[in-house]
DSSP file (Angstrom, degrees, kcal/mol; ACC not computed):
  #  RESIDUE AA STRUCTURE BP1 BP2  ACC     N-H-->O    O-->H-N    N-H-->O    O-->H-N    TCO  KAPPA ALPHA  PHI   PSI    X-CA   Y-CA   Z-CA
    1    1 A X     >        0   0    0      0, 0.0     4,-2.1     0, 0.0     5,-0.2   0.000 360.0 360.0 360.0 -33.9   15.6    1.9   11.0
    2    2 A X  H  >  +     0   0    0      1,-0.2     4,-2.2     2,-0.2     5,-0.2   0.889 360.0  49.9 -64.6 -37.8   13.4    0.2    8.5
    3    3 A X  H  > S+     0   0    0      2,-0.2     4,-2.3     1,-0.2    -1,-0.2   0.872 108.6  52.0 -69.9 -35.7   10.5    2.4    9.4
    4    4 A X  H  > S+     0   0    0      2,-0.2     4,-2.2     1,-0.2    -2,-0.2   0.927 111.1  47.4 -66.1 -43.1   12.5    5.6    9.1
    5    5 A X  H  X S+     0   0    0     -4,-2.1     4,-2.4     1,-0.2    -2,-0.2   0.907 113.2  48.1 -64.5 -41.4   13.6    4.6    5.6
    6    6 A X  H  X S+     0   0    0     -4,-2.2     4,-2.4     2,-0.2    -1,-0.2   0.857 110.1  52.4 -69.8 -32.9   10.1    3.7    4.6
    7    7 A X  H  X S+     0   0    0     -4,-2.3     4,-2.6     2,-0.2    -1,-0.2   0.903 110.1  48.9 -65.1 -40.4    8.8    7.0    6.0
    8    8 A X  H  X S+     0   0    0     -4,-2.2     4,-2.5     2,-0.2    -2,-0.2   0.919 111.7  48.8 -64.8 -43.6   11.4    8.9    3.9
    9    9 A X  H  X S+     0   0    0     -4,-2.4     4,-2.4     1,-0.2    -2,-0.2   0.930 113.2  47.0 -61.4 -44.9   10.4    6.9    0.8
   10   10 A X  H  X S+     0   0    0     -4,-2.4     4,-2.8     2,-0.2     5,-0.2   0.900 111.4  51.4 -64.9 -40.7    6.7    7.6    1.4
   11   11 A X  H  X S+     0   0    0     -4,-2.6     4,-2.8     2,-0.2     5,-0.2   0.920 111.3  47.4 -62.1 -44.4    7.4   11.3    2.1
   12   12 A X  H  X S+     0   0    0     -4,-2.5     4,-2.3     2,-0.2    -2,-0.2   0.909 112.5  50.3 -64.1 -41.1    9.4   11.6   -1.2
   13   13 A X  H  X S+     0   0    0     -4,-2.4     4,-2.1    -5,-0.2    -2,-0.2   0.951 115.2  41.6 -60.6 -50.8    6.6    9.8   -3.1
   14   14 A X  H  X S+     0   0    0     -4,-2.8     4,-3.0     1,-0.2     5,-0.2   0.906 114.7  51.0 -65.3 -42.3    3.9   12.1   -1.7
   15   15 A X  H  X S+     0   0    0     -4,-2.8     4,-2.6    -5,-0.2    -1,-0.2   0.913 110.2  49.5 -63.2 -42.3    5.9   15.3   -2.1
   16   16 A X  H  X S+     0   0    0     -4,-2.3     4,-1.3    -5,-0.2    -1,-0.2   0.927 114.5  44.0 -62.7 -45.0    6.8   14.5   -5.7
   17   17 A X  H  X S+     0   0    0     -4,-2.1     4,-1.8    -5,-0.2     5,-0.4   0.906 113.5  50.7 -68.4 -41.0    3.2   13.8   -6.6
   18   18 A X  H  X>S+     0   0    0     -4,-3.0     4,-1.3     1,-0.2     5,-0.6   0.919 111.5  48.3 -62.1 -43.0    1.8   16.8   -4.6
   19   19 A X  H  <5S+     0   0    0     -4,-2.6    -1,-0.2    -5,-0.2    -2,-0.2   0.760 114.9  45.7 -70.2 -23.7    4.3   19.2   -6.4
   20   20 A X  H  <5S+     0   0    0     -4,-1.3    -1,-0.2    -5,-0.2    -2,-0.2   0.739 124.8  25.5 -92.4 -21.2    3.5   17.8   -9.8
   21   21 A X  H >X5S+     0   0    0     -4,-1.8     3,-1.5    -5,-0.1     4,-0.6   0.849 111.6  56.9-107.8 -50.3   -0.3   17.8   -9.6
   22   22 A X  H >X5S+     0   0    0     -4,-1.3     4,-2.6    -5,-0.4     3,-1.4   0.863 101.8  56.2 -60.8 -41.0   -1.6   20.4   -7.1
   23   23 A X  H 34<S+     0   0    0     -5,-0.6    -1,-0.3     1,-0.3    -2,-0.1   0.707  96.9  67.0 -65.6 -15.3    0.0   23.4   -8.7
   24   24 A X  H <4 S+     0   0    0     -3,-1.5    -1,-0.3     1,-0.1    -2,-0.2   0.800 116.9  23.5 -69.1 -26.9   -1.7   22.6  -12.0
   25   25 A X  H << S+     0   0    0     -3,-1.4     2,-0.3    -4,-0.6    -2,-0.2   0.738 127.3  29.8-107.9 -32.4   -5.1   23.4  -10.3
   26   26 A X  S  < S-     0   0    0     -4,-2.6     2,-1.1    60,-0.1    -1,-0.2  -0.885  70.9-117.8-133.4 158.9   -4.3   25.7   -7.4
   27   27 A X        +     0   0    0     -2,-0.3     2,-0.4    -3,-0.1    -4,-0.1  -0.797  50.6 161.6 -95.6  92.1   -1.8   28.4   -6.4
   28   28 A X        -     0   0    0     -2,-1.1    -2,-0.0     1,-0.0     2,-0.0  -0.914  36.4-118.9-116.2 139.8   -0.3   26.8   -3.3
   29   29 A X     >  -     0   0    0     -2,-0.4     4,-2.0     1,-0.1     5,-0.2  -0.298  21.6-116.0 -75.8 161.6    3.0   27.8   -1.8
   30   30 A X  H  > S+     0   0    0      1,-0.2     4,-2.4     2,-0.2     5,-0.2   0.896 115.2  53.2 -62.9 -41.6    6.0   25.5   -1.5
   31   31 A X  H  > S+     0   0    0      1,-0.2     4,-2.4     2,-0.2     5,-0.2   0.897 107.6  50.9 -63.0 -40.6    5.8   25.6    2.3
   32   32 A X  H  > S+     0   0    0      1,-0.2     4,-2.6     2,-0.2    -1,-0.2   0.909 111.2  48.3 -63.4 -41.2    2.2   24.6    2.3
   33   33 A X  H  X S+     0   0    0     -4,-2.0     4,-2.4     2,-0.2    -2,-0.2   0.893 111.4  49.7 -67.1 -38.7    2.9   21.6    0.0
   34   34 A X  H  X S+     0   0    0     -4,-2.4     4,-1.8     2,-0.2    -2,-0.2   0.921 114.8  43.5 -65.4 -44.1    5.8   20.5    2.1
   35   35 A X  H  X S+     0   0    0     -4,-2.4     4,-2.6     2,-0.2     5,-0.2   0.906 113.8  51.3 -67.5 -41.4    3.8   20.6    5.4
   36   36 A X  H  X S+     0   0    0     -4,-2.6     4,-2.6    -5,-0.2    -2,-0.2   0.912 110.9  47.7 -62.4 -42.3    0.8   19.0    3.8
   37   37 A X  H  X S+     0   0    0     -4,-2.4     4,-1.9     2,-0.2    -1,-0.2   0.845 111.0  52.0 -69.4 -32.0    2.8   16.1    2.4
   38   38 A X  H  X S+     0   0    0     -4,-1.8     4,-2.0     2,-0.2    -2,-0.2   0.932 112.7  44.3 -66.9 -45.8    4.5   15.7    5.8
   39   39 A X  H  X S+     0   0    0     -4,-2.6     4,-2.3     1,-0.2     5,-0.2   0.927 115.1  48.2 -64.2 -45.0    1.1   15.5    7.6
   40   40 A X  H  X S+     0   0    0     -4,-2.6     4,-2.7    -5,-0.2     5,-0.3   0.852 109.0  54.4 -65.4 -33.7   -0.3   13.2    5.0
   41   41 A X  H  X S+     0   0    0     -4,-1.9     4,-2.4     2,-0.2     5,-0.2   0.932 109.6  46.9 -64.0 -45.6    2.8   11.0    5.2
   42   42 A X  H  X S+     0   0    0     -4,-2.0     4,-2.2     2,-0.2     5,-0.2   0.941 117.4  41.6 -63.4 -47.9    2.4   10.5    8.9
   43   43 A X  H  X S+     0   0    0     -4,-2.3     4,-2.8     1,-0.2     5,-0.5   0.926 116.9  47.2 -66.4 -44.7   -1.3    9.8    8.8
   44   44 A X  H  X>S+     0   0    0     -4,-2.7     5,-1.4    -5,-0.2     4,-1.3   0.860 112.8  49.7 -68.4 -34.1   -1.2    7.5    5.7
   45   45 A X  I  <>S+     0   0    0     -4,-2.4     5,-1.8    -5,-0.3     4,-0.3   0.934 115.7  41.8 -69.0 -44.6    1.8    5.6    7.1
   46   46 A X  I  <>S+     0   0    0     -4,-2.2     5,-0.7    -5,-0.2    -2,-0.2   0.937 128.2  28.4 -68.5 -45.3    0.1    5.0   10.5
   47   47 A X  I  <>S+     0   0    0     -4,-2.8     5,-2.4    -5,-0.2     4,-0.4   0.961 131.4  29.5 -83.1 -53.0   -3.3    4.2    9.2
   48   48 A X  I  <>S+     0   0    0     -4,-1.3     5,-1.5    -5,-0.5    -3,-0.2   0.898 128.1  32.1 -77.4 -42.1   -2.8    2.7    5.7
   49   49 A X  I   <S+     0   0    0     -5,-1.4    -3,-0.2    -4,-0.3     5,-0.1   0.848 128.1  30.4 -92.0 -35.9    0.6    1.1    5.9
   50   50 A X  I   <S+     0   0    0     -5,-1.8    -3,-0.2    -6,-0.2    -4,-0.1   0.820 131.4  25.9 -93.2 -32.6    0.9   -0.1    9.5
   51   51 A X  I  ><S+     0   0    0     -5,-0.7     4,-1.0    -4,-0.4    -3,-0.2   0.916 128.8  31.0 -98.2 -55.8   -2.7   -0.8   10.4
   52   52 A X  I  >XS+     0   0    0     -5,-2.4     4,-3.3     1,-0.2     5,-0.8   0.910 117.7  53.9 -74.5 -41.5   -4.7   -1.6    7.2
   53   53 A X  H  ><S+     0   0    0     -5,-1.5     4,-0.9     1,-0.2    -1,-0.2   0.891 110.0  47.2 -60.9 -40.1   -1.9   -3.2    5.2
   54   54 A X  H  45S+     0   0    0      1,-0.2    -1,-0.2    -5,-0.1    -2,-0.2   0.777 122.9  34.0 -73.4 -25.2   -1.1   -5.7    8.0
   55   55 A X  H  <5S+     0   0    0     -4,-1.0    -2,-0.2    -3,-0.3    -1,-0.2   0.818 133.0  17.8 -98.9 -34.7   -4.7   -6.7    8.5
   56   56 A X  H  <5S-     0   0    0     -4,-3.3     4,-0.3     1,-0.2    -3,-0.2   0.594  99.5-120.0-120.5 -14.4   -6.4   -6.5    5.1
   57   57 A X     X< -     0   0    0     -4,-0.9     4,-1.9    -5,-0.8    -1,-0.2  -0.399  41.5 -49.8 103.6-178.9   -3.7   -6.6    2.4
   58   58 A X  H  > S+     0   0    0      1,-0.2     4,-2.4     2,-0.2     5,-0.2   0.887 125.8  50.7 -67.2 -45.1   -2.4   -4.4   -0.4
   59   59 A X  H  > S+     0   0    0      1,-0.2     4,-2.4     2,-0.2     5,-0.2   0.929 112.6  46.3 -63.4 -45.5   -5.6   -3.7   -2.3
   60   60 A X  H  > S+     0   0    0     -4,-0.3     4,-2.4     1,-0.2    -1,-0.2   0.901 113.4  49.2 -63.8 -40.6   -7.5   -2.5    0.9
   61   61 A X  H  X S+     0   0    0     -4,-1.9     4,-2.4     2,-0.2    -1,-0.2   0.868 110.6  50.9 -68.1 -35.0   -4.5   -0.4    1.9
   62   62 A X  H  X S+     0   0    0     -4,-2.4     4,-2.1     2,-0.2    -2,-0.2   0.913 111.8  46.7 -67.3 -42.2   -4.3    1.2   -1.5
   63   63 A X  H  X S+     0   0    0     -4,-2.4     4,-2.4     2,-0.2    -2,-0.2   0.903 113.0  50.1 -64.5 -40.5   -8.0    2.0   -1.5
   64   64 A X  H  X S+     0   0    0     -4,-2.4     4,-2.8     1,-0.2    -2,-0.2   0.899 109.5  50.5 -65.4 -39.9   -7.7    3.4    2.0
   65   65 A X  H  X S+     0   0    0     -4,-2.4     4,-2.6     2,-0.2     5,-0.3   0.889 109.1  52.5 -65.6 -37.2   -4.7    5.6    1.0
   66   66 A X  H  X S+     0   0    0     -4,-2.1     4,-2.7     2,-0.2    -2,-0.2   0.960 113.7  42.9 -60.1 -50.2   -6.7    6.9   -2.0
   67   67 A X  H  X S+     0   0    0     -4,-2.4     4,-2.6     1,-0.2     5,-0.3   0.884 114.1  51.0 -64.2 -39.3   -9.5    7.9    0.3
   68   68 A X  H  X S+     0   0    0     -4,-2.8     4,-2.2     2,-0.2    -1,-0.2   0.922 114.6  41.9 -65.9 -44.0   -7.3    9.3    2.9
   69   69 A X  H  X S+     0   0    0     -4,-2.6     4,-2.6     2,-0.2     5,-0.3   0.911 115.5  51.2 -69.6 -41.5   -5.3   11.5    0.5
   70   70 A X  H  X S+     0   0    0     -4,-2.7     4,-2.5    -5,-0.3    -2,-0.2   0.970 118.1  35.5 -59.8 -55.4   -8.5   12.5   -1.4
   71   71 A X  H  X S+     0   0    0     -4,-2.6     4,-2.6     2,-0.2     5,-0.3   0.863 116.7  54.9 -71.2 -33.7  -10.4   13.6    1.7
   72   72 A X  H  X S+     0   0    0     -4,-2.2     4,-3.0    -5,-0.3     5,-0.3   0.921 114.2  40.0 -64.6 -42.5   -7.3   15.0    3.4
   73   73 A X  H  X>S+     0   0    0     -4,-2.6     4,-2.6     3,-0.2     5,-0.9   0.899 114.4  53.2 -71.6 -39.6   -6.5   17.2    0.5
   74   74 A X  H  X5S+     0   0    0     -4,-2.5     4,-0.8    -5,-0.3    -2,-0.2   0.921 120.7  32.5 -61.7 -43.4  -10.1   18.2   -0.1
   75   75 A X  H  X5S+     0   0    0     -4,-2.6     4,-1.3    -5,-0.2    -2,-0.2   0.916 123.4  46.5 -78.2 -44.9  -10.5   19.3    3.5
   76   76 A X  H  <5S+     0   0    0     -4,-3.0     4,-0.5    -5,-0.3    -3,-0.2   0.928 123.9  30.5 -66.4 -47.8   -6.9   20.5    4.0
   77   77 A X  H >X5S+     0   0    0     -4,-2.6     4,-1.6    -5,-0.3     3,-0.9   0.858 117.1  58.4 -78.8 -36.5   -6.6   22.5    0.9
   78   78 A X  H 3<<S+     0   0    0     -5,-0.9    -2,-0.2    -4,-0.8    -1,-0.2   0.742  97.3  62.1 -66.2 -22.2  -10.2   23.4    0.7
   79   79 A X  T 3< S+     0   0    0     -4,-1.3    -1,-0.2     1,-0.2    -2,-0.2   0.792 110.5  39.3 -73.1 -26.1  -10.0   25.0    4.1
   80   80 A X  T <4 S+     0   0    0     -3,-0.9     2,-0.3    -4,-0.5    -2,-0.2   0.726 122.7  40.4 -91.4 -24.9   -7.5   27.6    2.8
   81   81 A X  S  < S-     0   0    0     -4,-1.6     2,-0.2     3,-0.0     3,-0.0  -0.809 100.3 -86.3-121.0 160.4   -9.2   28.1   -0.6
   82   82 A X        -     0   0    0     -2,-0.3     2,-0.5     1,-0.1     5,-0.3  -0.463  52.3-105.1 -66.8 136.3  -12.8   28.4   -1.6
   83   83 A X        +     0   0    0     -2,-0.2     2,-0.3    -5,-0.2    -1,-0.1  -0.476  65.5 142.7 -65.7 114.9  -14.3   24.9   -2.2
   84   84 A X     >  -     0   0    0     -2,-0.5     4,-1.7    -3,-0.0     3,-0.1  -0.793  68.3 -86.1-142.3-176.7  -14.5   24.7   -5.9
   85   85 A X  H  > S+     0   0    0     -2,-0.3     4,-2.8     1,-0.2     5,-0.2   0.798 122.1  62.2 -67.1 -27.7  -14.1   22.2   -8.7
   86   86 A X  H  > S+     0   0    0      2,-0.2     4,-2.5     1,-0.2    -1,-0.2   0.910 104.8  45.8 -65.3 -41.8  -10.4   23.0   -8.8
   87   87 A X  H  > S+     0   0    0     -5,-0.3     4,-2.3     2,-0.2    -1,-0.2   0.910 114.7  48.5 -66.3 -41.9   -9.9   21.7   -5.2
   88   88 A X  H  X S+     0   0    0     -4,-1.7     4,-2.4     2,-0.2    -2,-0.2   0.910 113.6  46.1 -64.0 -44.3  -11.9   18.6   -6.0
   89   89 A X  H  X S+     0   0    0     -4,-2.8     4,-2.6     2,-0.2     5,-0.3   0.915 112.7  49.8 -65.8 -43.1  -10.0   17.9   -9.2
   90   90 A X  H  X S+     0   0    0     -4,-2.5     4,-1.9    -5,-0.2     5,-0.2   0.911 112.9  47.9 -61.9 -41.8   -6.7   18.5   -7.6
   91   91 A X  H  X S+     0   0    0     -4,-2.3     4,-2.3    -5,-0.2    -2,-0.2   0.917 113.6  47.0 -65.2 -43.6   -7.7   16.1   -4.7
   92   92 A X  H  X S+     0   0    0     -4,-2.4     4,-2.3     2,-0.2    -2,-0.2   0.953 115.1  42.6 -65.9 -50.9   -8.9   13.4   -7.1
   93   93 A X  H  X S+     0   0    0     -4,-2.6     4,-2.0     1,-0.2    -1,-0.2   0.851 115.4  50.2 -69.0 -33.0   -6.0   13.4   -9.5
   94   94 A X  H  X S+     0   0    0     -4,-1.9     4,-2.4    -5,-0.3    -1,-0.2   0.929 111.9  47.6 -66.5 -45.6   -3.4   13.6   -6.7
   95   95 A X  H  X S+     0   0    0     -4,-2.3     4,-2.3    -5,-0.2    -2,-0.2   0.866 110.1  53.8 -64.3 -35.4   -5.1   10.7   -4.8
   96   96 A X  H  X S+     0   0    0     -4,-2.3     4,-1.9     2,-0.2    -1,-0.2   0.932 111.3  43.9 -64.2 -46.1   -5.2    8.7   -8.0
   97   97 A X  H  X S+     0   0    0     -4,-2.0     4,-1.9     2,-0.2    -2,-0.2   0.871 112.6  53.1 -67.5 -36.4   -1.5    9.1   -8.6
   98   98 A X  H  X S+     0   0    0     -4,-2.4     4,-2.0     2,-0.2    -2,-0.2   0.909 107.8  51.1 -64.3 -40.8   -0.7    8.4   -4.9
   99   99 A X  H  X S+     0   0    0     -4,-2.3     4,-1.3     1,-0.2    -2,-0.2   0.896 109.6  50.1 -64.1 -39.6   -2.8    5.2   -5.1
  100  100 A X  H  X S+     0   0    0     -4,-1.9     4,-0.6     1,-0.2    -1,-0.2   0.869 114.8  44.2 -66.5 -34.4   -0.8    4.1   -8.2
  101  101 A X  H  X S+     0   0    0     -4,-1.9     4,-1.0     1,-0.2    -2,-0.2   0.747 107.5  59.8 -79.5 -23.5    2.5    4.8   -6.4
  102  102 A X  H  X S+     0   0    0     -4,-2.0     4,-2.8     1,-0.2     5,-0.2   0.791  89.5  70.6 -76.3 -27.7    1.3    3.2   -3.2
  103  103 A X  H  X S+     0   0    0     -4,-1.3     4,-1.5     1,-0.2    -1,-0.2   0.946 105.6  37.6 -58.8 -51.3    0.8   -0.3   -4.7
  104  104 A X  H  X S+     0   0    0     -4,-0.6     4,-2.0     1,-0.2    -1,-0.2   0.835 114.6  57.3 -69.0 -28.6    4.5   -1.0   -5.2
  105  105 A X  H  X S+     0   0    0     -4,-1.0     4,-2.4     1,-0.2    -2,-0.2   0.892 104.7  51.2 -65.7 -37.5    5.3    0.7   -1.9
  106  106 A X  H  X S+     0   0    0     -4,-2.8     4,-2.6     2,-0.2    -1,-0.2   0.870 106.8  53.4 -66.7 -35.8    3.0   -1.7   -0.1
  107  107 A X  H  X S+     0   0    0     -4,-1.5     4,-2.2    -5,-0.2     5,-0.2   0.917 109.9  48.6 -63.5 -41.1    4.8   -4.6   -1.7
  108  108 A X  H  X>S+     0   0    0     -4,-2.0     4,-2.8     2,-0.2     5,-0.9   0.920 110.9  51.1 -61.7 -43.9    8.1   -3.2   -0.4
  109  109 A X  I  <>S+     0   0    0     -4,-2.4     5,-3.2     1,-0.2     4,-0.3   0.917 111.7  46.4 -61.2 -43.8    6.5   -2.8    3.0
  110  110 A X  I  <5S+     0   0    0     -4,-2.6    -1,-0.2     3,-0.2    -2,-0.2   0.892 119.4  39.4 -67.0 -39.2    5.3   -6.3    3.1
  111  111 A X  I  <5S+     0   0    0     -4,-2.2    -2,-0.2    -5,-0.2    -1,-0.2   0.863 132.6  15.9 -80.5 -37.0    8.6   -7.8    1.9
  112  112 A X  I  <5S+     0   0    0     -4,-2.8     5,-0.3    -5,-0.2     4,-0.2   0.875 129.0  31.7-106.0 -51.3   11.1   -5.7    3.8
  113  113 A X  I > <S+     0   0    0     -5,-0.9     3,-0.6    -4,-0.3    -3,-0.2   0.928 121.3  38.6 -83.9 -47.3    9.6   -3.7    6.6
  114  114 A X  T 3 <S+     0   0    0     -5,-3.2    -1,-0.2     1,-0.2    -4,-0.1   0.354  91.6  88.6 -90.2   6.8    6.7   -5.8    8.0
  115  115 A X  T >  S-     0   0    0     -6,-0.3     3,-1.4    -3,-0.2    -1,-0.2   0.747  77.0-147.2 -78.7 -23.4    8.4   -9.2    7.7
  116  116 A X  T <   -     0   0    0     -3,-0.6     3,-0.1     1,-0.3    -2,-0.1   0.767  62.2 -66.9  60.6  29.5   10.1   -9.1   11.1
  117  117 A X  T 3  S+     0   0    0     -5,-0.3     2,-0.3     1,-0.3    -1,-0.3   0.476 103.3 128.0  76.5   0.9   13.1  -11.1    9.9
  118  118 A X    <   -     0   0    0     -3,-1.4     2,-0.5     1,-0.0    -1,-0.3  -0.672  61.3-125.3 -91.7 144.7   11.1  -14.2    9.3
  119  119 A X        -     0   0    0     -2,-0.3     2,-0.1    -3,-0.1     3,-0.1  -0.767  34.7-112.9 -85.3 128.5   11.2  -16.1    6.1
  120  120 A X        -     0   0    0     -2,-0.5     2,-0.1     1,-0.1    -1,-0.1  -0.392  33.2-117.1 -64.5 133.2    7.6  -16.5    4.8
  121  121 A X        -     0   0    0     -2,-0.1     2,-0.6     1,-0.1    -1,-0.1  -0.439  23.1-123.2 -73.4 143.8    6.6  -20.1    4.9
  122  122 A X        -     0   0    0     -2,-0.1     2,-0.4    -3,-0.1    -1,-0.1  -0.764  26.4-163.6 -90.5 123.9    5.8  -21.7    1.6
  123  123 A X        -     0   0    0     -2,-0.6     2,-0.1     1,-0.0     3,-0.1  -0.806  28.1-103.3-102.3 146.1    2.4  -23.1    1.4
  124  124 A X        -     0   0    0     -2,-0.4     2,-0.1     1,-0.1    -1,-0.0  -0.406  45.6-100.9 -66.4 145.5    1.3  -25.6   -1.2
  125  125 A X        -     0   0    0      1,-0.1     2,-0.3    -2,-0.1    -1,-0.1  -0.406  33.5-124.1 -68.3 138.7   -0.8  -24.0   -3.9
  126  126 A X        -     0   0    0     -2,-0.1    -1,-0.1     1,-0.1     2,-0.1  -0.615  29.3-110.5 -80.8 142.3   -4.5  -24.6   -3.6
  127  127 A X        -     0   0    0     -2,-0.3     3,-0.2     1,-0.1    -1,-0.1  -0.403  15.8-131.5 -70.3 150.6   -6.2  -26.2   -6.6
  128  128 A X  S    S+     0   0    0      1,-0.3     2,-0.5    -2,-0.1    -1,-0.1   0.900 101.5  29.6 -68.5 -40.1   -8.5  -24.0   -8.6
  129  129 A X  S >  S-     0   0    0      1,-0.1     3,-1.6     3,-0.0    -1,-0.3  -0.942  72.4-161.1-122.5 108.1  -11.2  -26.7   -8.6
  130  130 A X  G >  S+     0   0    0     -2,-0.5     3,-1.4     1,-0.3    -1,-0.1   0.770  86.0  66.1 -62.7 -25.1  -11.0  -29.0   -5.6
  131  131 A X  G 3  S+     0   0    0      1,-0.3    -1,-0.3    -4,-0.0    -2,-0.0   0.715 103.2  46.5 -71.4 -17.8  -13.1  -31.8   -7.2
  132  132 A X  G <  S+     0   0    0     -3,-1.6    -1,-0.3     2,-0.1     2,-0.2   0.183  81.2 130.1-107.7  17.3  -10.3  -32.4   -9.8
  133  133 A X    <   -     0   0    0     -3,-1.4     2,-0.3     1,-0.1    -3,-0.0  -0.522  59.9-121.1 -73.4 136.5   -7.4  -32.5   -7.3
  134  134 A X        -     0   0    0     -2,-0.2     2,-0.3     1,-0.0    -1,-0.1  -0.560  19.2-135.9 -79.6 136.6   -5.2  -35.5   -7.6
  135  135 A X        -     0   0    0     -2,-0.3     2,-0.4     2,-0.0    -1,-0.0  -0.701  19.9-160.4 -89.3 145.3   -4.8  -37.7   -4.7
  136  136 A X        +     0   0    0     -2,-0.3     2,-0.3     3,-0.0     3,-0.0  -0.943  16.3 161.4-126.0 149.1   -1.3  -38.9   -3.8
  137  137 A X        -     0   0    0     -2,-0.4     2,-0.1     3,-0.0     3,-0.0  -0.912  48.7 -66.1-150.1 174.9   -0.1  -41.8   -1.7
  138  138 A X        -     0   0    0     -2,-0.3     2,-0.2     1,-0.1     0, 0.0  -0.440  55.8-114.0 -68.3 142.6    3.0  -43.9   -1.2
  139  139 A X        -     0   0    0     -2,-0.1     2,-0.8     1,-0.1    -1,-0.1  -0.507  23.0-124.0 -75.0 143.9    4.0  -45.9   -4.2
  140  140 A X        -     0   0    0     -2,-0.2     2,-0.6    -3,-0.0    -1,-0.1  -0.813  26.9-168.6 -91.0 115.8    3.8  -49.6   -3.9
  141  141 A X    >   -     0   0    0     -2,-0.8     3,-1.1     1,-0.1    -3,-0.0  -0.914  14.1-155.7-105.8 118.5    7.1  -51.1   -4.7
  142  142 A X  T 3  S+     0   0    0     -2,-0.6    -1,-0.1     1,-0.2    -2,-0.0   0.761  95.3  50.4 -67.2 -21.7    7.1  -54.8   -5.1
  143  143 A X  T 3  S+     0   0    0      2,-0.1     2,-0.4    -3,-0.1    -1,-0.2   0.558  87.7 101.7 -91.3  -7.6   10.8  -55.1   -4.3
  144  144 A X    <   -     0   0    0     -3,-1.1     2,-0.5     1,-0.0    -3,-0.0  -0.623  66.2-142.2 -80.9 132.5   10.5  -53.0   -1.1
  145  145 A X        -     0   0    0     -2,-0.4     2,-0.4     2,-0.0    -2,-0.1  -0.813  14.4-128.6 -96.8 130.0   10.5  -55.0    2.1
  146  146 A X    >   -     0   0    0     -2,-0.5     3,-1.0     1,-0.1    -1,-0.0  -0.623   8.8-147.5 -76.3 125.9    8.2  -53.7    4.8
  147  147 A X  T 3  S+     0   0    0     -2,-0.4    -1,-0.1     1,-0.2    -2,-0.0   0.716  94.3  61.8 -69.3 -18.3   10.1  -53.4    8.1
  148  148 A X  T 3         0   0    0      1,-0.2    -1,-0.2    -3,-0.0    -2,-0.0   0.716 360.0 360.0 -78.4 -21.0    7.0  -54.3   10.1
  149  149 A X    <         0   0    0     -3,-1.0    -1,-0.2     0, 0.0    -2,-0.2   0.498 360.0 360.0 -94.3 360.0    6.7  -57.7    8.6
């Protein structure tokens, strides 16, 4: 159920961005934009969100989603229209907005969908400079009696 909800969120995100950017540059029908956003949602979810995000993190998945949307639109829209600067501009600006929208979506994916019901373990913070890390030990209490003695 979590994957279905995240697919719907991603579809709405991509559809909204496609409808707001692509018609500024090209005359594309509503049906073409809906199908294009559906296909891009499926590919970007499988490749960027399930495979790259789990292995390499948010930044890598955002960069991969940018590249996937850019080249997908450039090839997908460019196959129906003559390859021109308008197709390239539409692809670039759409991919840029998708990448900006994908960063918070990836945080949602990591916290809600990909967590598998486990609470993330808290690790102690690593010091910025290991040479100045403070050492800790048990305190010596003069009033404490050692049970071994």
